[in-house]
C-alpha positions, 0 to 999 in steps of 0.5 A: 127291676133296678131301672124300674126302682130308680124311674120309681124314686126319681133319680136323676140321668143327667150328669150334673144331678146324678149319685156320686157316693152310693151305700149297697145296704145287703149288697149279697154278692155285689150286681145292684153296686155294680149296675148303679155304678157302671151307670152314674159312675159312682162311688160303691160300697156294699155291705153283708153279714156274709163273709162268703157273699163279699169275699164273691162280689170283690171278685166279681169287681175285679175281674170287672174292672171296678174294682177301684170304684165299687169294695164290700165288705162285712158288716151289720146294716143294724149298725153300719160302719159310715159316718153320718150323711155320707151318700146320694143314695142309699140302696137296699134291694130285698134285705128289709126282710133281713132285718129282725129291727126295723126301726133301726134299720130305717133310723140306720138307712137315714143316718148315712143319706145324704142332706138331698138324697136318696134311699130306696127301700125294696123289700118282703111286705105282708098287706097294709092292715084295714082300719079296724084290723089289729094284725093279718087274719089268723090264717095268713100269720101261719102262712107267713110264719111256715114262709120265714121259718123256711128262709130263717126269715124274722118278723115282717110287716107292712107297706105303711110300716116303714112310711109310718118309720120313714115319716117318725125321722122327718123325711120328705117325698115319701113313697111307697108302691105295692108291686106284688101283680107284677113280682108273683110270676117270677115264683112260678117261673123259680118252680119251673126252673128246678124242675129241670134234670139241672136245677134238680140236681143243683138243689141236691148240691146245694144242700137241706136247707135250700131244699127247705126252701125250695120245697115252701116255693109254692107258700109263695104263690 
């Protein structure tokens, strides 16, 4: 997934042009940061709202001898603790769907990107609306509301909405793609793993919130 995202965005492997400063916005436990730091020999900073995730991410970086390249802190993606024009690569892998204010989210991604840098956003979106549509169909919105309720997500937007936001901030070379078909096999695979004894016992240990999310996984299909 990471490699395909980099290829899609045209990130160079040329040592002279590869990114040297990276921010991972919504980093989770830092998997993307560690991968990118290794691949490019870059410095990477990750931010997450979760102290547990930040602590785990730093522990993993230490264990993998990457503490001199990557670091993680608790911070708000809508108010990032970085000066303007800092990063050659601004990376957001499956965090945009958690952002309650999409315009502010995009503004912050653009603000911290260095001139000539690249922003990559991989996120859950609803379908683009047709020219005569003002909203999703009622049945679609009902389905989406159930998913958002189960995963504690704010309102979604479409890919074209993101493109318009980036266009409004005068970015160049904007590309967008719909990877639904590529990602769709993930959800049946997750369900199959949950139906194993190991998956079932893990769900029971994880608590009611995770069980609630698991019960909604068929809706993602």
